[in-house]
N, C-alpha and C positions, 0 to 999 in steps of 0.2 A: 337581527341578532348582533349584540355588541361584539367587538373584536376581543379575542382572548389575549390577556397579558402574558408575556413570557414568564414573569415571576410566578403567576398562578399556575402556569403549566409546569414549571420546575417543582413547585410545591406538590402538585398532584402526583407527578412522577415519583417523587421520593416516598410519598404515602403508598402509592401503588406497588412499589418495590418492597417496602417494609411490611405493608398490611398492618401497620400499627402506628397510631398518631403520635404516641409518646416517643418512640424510637425515631420516627421521621423528624419530629420537631428537634430532637437532640442533634441529629445529623445536620439539620439545616441551621442550627444555632439560634432558634427562635423559641418562644413559648408556645405551648399547645393551643391555647384559645385563638391567637391570631391565625394559626395554621388552619384550624377548623373553620374559621370565618372565611379564609381565602378559598378553601375547597367549596364551601357553600356558595360563595360568590361565583365561582367558576361554573358550578352546576346551574345557577340561574342564567348565566350568560349563554350556556349551551342549550338550556331547556330540557336537560335530561339528568337522571341520577347516575352518578359515576361509581358510587360506593354504597354498599349496604353495611350499616353499622349496628351492632348490638353491644351489650355490656361486655361480651366476651371476645368478639372477633370483628374484623373488618374484611369484607370480601368485595371483589370487583363485580360490577354489573357487566352485561354485554357491551354497553357503551364504554364503560371504564376499560375493559379489555382492549377495545379498539383504540381508545386514546392512548393507552400505554404503549401499544405497538407502533402507532403512527406519530405519537407526540414526541418520542425520543428522537426520531429522525428529524422531525421539524425543529426541535429545540437545538439539535446539533447543527442544523443548517443555518439557523439564526446566529448562533455563536460563531460559526465559521465565517459568516458574512461580516460580522462585527470585527473579527480579527483581520480579515482581508481589507476592510475599509480603513481601519486604523493604520495598517501598514502602508496603504496607498496614500494616505494623507500625511504621513511622516516626511520630514525632510530626509533626503537621501533615500528615496524610494528605490526598491529593488525587486527583481523577479526571483522567487525562490523555487528551485528545482530539486525535487526529492528523488532519490534512487536507492536501490539496494547496493550494498557493498559489492564492487566489481561490476555493477550493471551500468557501465558508462557508455551506453549507446553503441555497444558492439565495436568500440574503438572510434566511433564517429564524433564523439562529443567535442574534441578539440576543434575540428572543422566547423561543427555547428556553432560553437561559441564565437569563433573568429568571424564567421560570416554574420552572425547576429549583431555583433558589435558595430557593424557598418550600417545597420538599419536606423532610419531617423527616429523611430519610436522605441528604440532599444533602451532597456534599463540595465544597470549592473546586475549580473546573475550571481546569486548566492546558492551554493549547493549544500544539501544536507543528505547524509548517508545513514541508512538503517533499514531494517526489515519492516518498518512501519511506514513505508512510502505511501501506501494507499490511505492510511489513517491520517497522514499529514495533509492530504487533500481534503479529507472529510472534516478535519477540525480547523482548517483555514490557515495552518502554519506554512503551507506550500501552495504555490500557484499552479504547478504542473509536476508531473512525475513520469519517470521512465519505468515502465512495468512490463512484465512478461505475461502474456496470455498463453494458455488458459489458466495458468496458476493464479493470477491476480483476479480479484473480483472487480469487474469493470462496470457494474450496475450504477447508473446515474452519472456516468462520466462520458464526456466526448473524447474520442480517441483518433489518433492518426497512426496507422500501421507503418512501421519503419523497416523492419527486417525479419524475415523468417529464417530460423536457424534449426539445424538438427541438434541432437543432444549427445553428449559424451559422458561416460562415467569417469570420474577422477579417482585415481587409485595411488597407493604407494608403489614405487617401482618394484618392491619386493612382493607385491600381491600376486596371488595365484593366477589372476586374469591379466596381469600387466603386459604380457608378451603377445597377446592376441591381436589380430587385425580388427576384430569386432567382437562384441558380446551381445547377448539378448537379455531382455528383462528377466527371463527365466533363469539365466546364469547368475543373476544377482539375488536370487532367493536365499534367504538366510543372512544376507549382509545387513549390517546396521546402517540405516539412513538417518540423516539429521532431522530434527524437528525444528520448525520455524515458528516464531512468535504468533504469526497470523494464521498458521495452520498446524497447531500443536498435535492434532490427532493423526497426522501423517508422519510416517517414520517411527522408528523405535529407538533411535539413538539420543544423544544429549541435545538439549535445547541450545540452538546457536543464535547469536545476535549480530555477528559481523563476519565479513568474508575471510579475514585473517584467521579467525577462530576456526572456520570450516577447514581451511587449508592445513592448519596445525593439527587438528583432530584427525584428518586423513593421513597426514604424515606419521602420526603416532599409531596408526592402525586401528583407531577407535571407530571410524565410520568410512563409508564411501559416499560419493555424492554424484547424482546425475544432474548435469548443468548444461546450459546453452553453450554451443561450441566456441563462441567468442571468449569464454572464460579461460580458454587455453592460454591466452596471452598473459594471464596472471599466475601461471603455475610456477611453483618452486622447482629447483633442480632434482629434488628427491621424489617428485610426483610425476605421473604420466596420465594421459587421457586416452581412452579407447572408445571409438564410436559405438553407439547403441542404436542400430538401425530401426528397431521396433519401438523405441521410445517416441512418444508423440512430439512433433516439432513444436518449438516455441516461437511466438511472435513478439518481438520487441515493439512496444507502442509508446507513444507520448500521450498521456492522459491528462485531462483537466476538467474542472467542474463545468457541467453543461451550461450553467447560467452565466458563466464569466463573459464580461464585455470589455476586457482589458485590451487596449490597442497594443501594449507591449507584449502581452501574451500572444495575441493574434500574429504579430510579427515573428515571434519565436516559433510558433507552429508552422508558419509558412516557410521559414528558413530550414527548420528541421526536416520537413517533408522534402524540400528541394535537395538537401544534402543526401538524404537517404535514397532518393530516386537516382541521383547520379551514381552513388555507390552501387546500387543494385543493377545498374545498367553496364557497369564495367565488366569486361570479360573475365577479369581475375578476381571478381567479388568473392567467390567461394574460397579461393586460395588465400585471400587476405584474411578471411575469418579464421583460417587455420594457422595463421602465423603465431609462433610461440617462442619461448626462450629456446636456446639451442638444445638439440638432442633430447627431445621429449619422448622418443620411442614411438 
């Protein structure tokens, strides 16, 4: 069987999504006849029919359904590999680290970066912030990411667990629950929780895209948010954090593509794991995670 060309795969995926050759050709910016020939060529390469076409409709065969499901992931992996390869070959190569706003390694990132700089294989580290940290790994714009499990989808990634943290609810100081020693998830029934771009179906509050926005909305009384305990370090003076003992703990992980063979990344993983291990072995590790701005209640 001949190898499948990525262009043919991209053409098929557009037709499979549109189920209409004319619309797919328009979206691809090509004429319809070359698109039809490309799909026919792909079917010959694979030795199966992918589409059933009549004068009125286009439908996917069982083989087409399979290629639609698996082909998108395959094409994304190829495109990500191309982006990483181009970045690696550029002058001034760098290691790109993605993280959520405020997800700075539980306060360990400065130590991680300082120690990494002393590694012989180290590259300059560029940090990108946003709630699409996982997507940055998938599309090849980042080499590694700091993510929180189990919230983040870690499928297809290699991970190094760094720190397990309990969770707190962040509230305005004037909130009805602000003076408590702890609250339960049941106590938060009826409270509006933020929606995140990668998990829009969770929460019923506004969609948030950065950490500053979350804190501002909490201060305005529009939402409350259940966050890893290390986020206490970022609280404004008009906010407080209350432990939620029955909220599942979160695990901060360093994640990267399983297929990565970068020596610079391997050195970063090694350093990050060593820094986290030293932190977790300290007798005051839990107290350090609780450090906040003065008088948080």
